[in-house]
C-alpha positions in Angstrom: 83.5 85.5 80.8 83.5 88.2 78.0 79.7 88.3 78.0 79.8 88.6 81.6 82.3 91.7 81.7 80.3 93.2 78.6 76.9 92.8 80.7 78.4 94.2 83.6 79.8 97.3 81.6 76.5 97.8 79.9 74.7 97.8 83.4 77.3 100.4 84.9 76.5 102.4 81.8 72.8 102.3 82.0 72.9 103.1 85.8 75.2 106.1 85.1 72.6 107.2 82.5 69.8 106.9 85.0 71.7 108.7 87.7 72.3 111.8 85.5 68.7 111.6 83.9 67.7 113.9 87.0 70.3 116.5 86.0 70.1 119.2 83.4 72.5 121.2 82.0 72.5 125.1 82.9 74.4 127.7 81.0 74.5 131.2 82.5 75.2 134.0 80.1 77.9 136.3 81.6 77.7 139.2 78.7 81.0 139.5 77.0 82.6 136.9 79.0 80.8 133.9 77.8 79.1 131.5 79.9 79.0 129.5 83.3 77.7 126.2 82.8 77.0 123.6 85.4 74.9 120.8 86.3 71.6 121.1 88.2 68.8 119.1 89.7 66.2 118.6 86.8 63.4 119.3 89.1 64.9 122.8 90.8 63.7 125.8 89.8 66.0 128.5 88.3 66.1 132.2 88.4 68.4 134.4 86.7 68.4 137.9 87.4 70.5 140.9 86.4 69.5 144.7 86.5 71.7 145.2 83.3 72.6 142.5 80.5 76.1 143.7 80.8 76.5 143.3 84.8 77.0 139.8 86.7 73.8 137.8 87.2 72.4 136.2 90.2 71.4 132.9 90.0 69.1 131.3 92.5 68.5 127.6 92.3 65.7 126.3 94.7 64.5 122.7 95.6 60.8 122.0 94.7 60.1 121.3 98.4 61.6 124.9 99.4 64.1 123.2 101.9 67.4 124.0 99.9 68.4 127.1 97.8 71.9 128.1 96.1 72.6 131.6 95.2 75.4 131.8 92.6 77.1 135.3 91.4 79.6 134.7 88.4 81.8 137.8 88.0 84.3 138.6 85.4 87.3 141.0 85.0 86.0 144.3 83.4 86.8 147.9 83.5 84.7 148.7 86.4 85.0 145.8 88.5 88.2 143.2 89.6 87.1 140.3 91.4 89.5 138.0 93.4 91.2 135.8 91.2 94.3 134.7 92.8 94.1 131.9 95.6 95.2 134.6 98.0 92.5 137.1 97.1 90.0 134.3 97.3 91.0 133.2 100.6 90.9 136.6 101.9 87.4 137.1 100.6 86.0 134.0 101.9 87.5 134.3 105.4 86.3 138.2 105.7 82.6 136.7 104.6 83.1 134.1 107.1 83.8 136.7 110.0 81.0 139.0 108.8 78.4 136.1 109.2 79.7 135.2 112.6 81.7 132.0 111.4 85.1 133.4 111.7 86.4 130.3 113.4 85.0 127.9 110.9 87.5 125.9 108.9 88.0 126.8 105.6 87.7 123.9 103.0 88.9 123.5 99.6 87.1 122.9 96.7 88.5 123.0 93.1 89.9 126.6 92.4 88.6 127.9 95.8 87.5 127.7 99.4 84.0 127.3 101.4 83.2 127.3 105.0 79.9 126.2 106.9 78.3 128.8 108.8 77.4 128.5 112.4 73.7 127.9 113.4 71.2 130.2 113.2 72.8 132.1 110.7 70.3 131.6 108.2 66.6 132.5 107.4 63.7 129.9 108.1 63.4 127.4 107.0 67.0 126.7 106.7 69.4 125.5 109.3 72.5 124.8 107.4 74.5 127.4 105.5 77.6 127.0 103.4 79.2 130.0 101.4 82.4 130.2 99.6 84.2 131.4 96.2 86.0 129.9 93.6 87.5 130.2 90.0 86.1 128.6 87.0 88.0 129.6 84.1 87.9 133.3 83.9 85.1 133.6 85.8 85.0 134.3 90.0 81.9 132.6 91.2 80.8 133.3 94.9 78.0 130.9 96.2 75.6 130.6 99.3 74.0 127.1 99.6 71.3 126.8 102.4 69.1 123.9 103.5 67.2 122.6 106.2 68.8 119.2 107.9 66.3 117.2 105.9 68.4 118.3 102.8 71.6 118.2 104.2 73.2 116.2 101.4 72.6 119.4 99.2 75.3 121.1 100.5 77.6 118.5 99.4 76.1 118.5 95.9 76.5 122.0 95.7 80.3 121.8 96.2 80.4 119.1 94.1 78.5 120.6 91.2 80.3 124.1 91.4 83.8 122.0 91.4 82.7 120.5 88.2 81.2 123.4 86.7 83.2 125.1 83.4 83.4 128.4 81.8 82.4 128.8 78.1 84.2 131.7 76.6 82.8 133.8 73.9 
């Protein structure tokens, strides 16, 4: 009996390791605010851009087949910027964004530290057919995100929310 339990436990550990083998850790430098860390699919490309090293980066993650893309922007409080940080401020910003993209009637859904909505059909550029946008607090960072995908990669919408919900802020 103990041998069987050990074998089952070992099999579960190996399965978990294999499931995570397709991921890699991404650390996004946020100047004096430390770094945003999250898990990303191993085969996706990552592009981190900023016009000034002290400013918030824009991170674009893209699936190898070009049918899914996530864009993230972590922002931190500084003398020249005060991102939404309270739940009420985040709710207001996400609602305003939904209205701007024509999804004002879409329900706001919760994720750890924030909210998101699913955009209306036709609100994305080709080849994407799905849109998910939102904002959340990750430690002292406020992260806005846009996830777009084609219907064939619809599961990537859930992955984006799941990965962002598990992201961490590493303070300097």
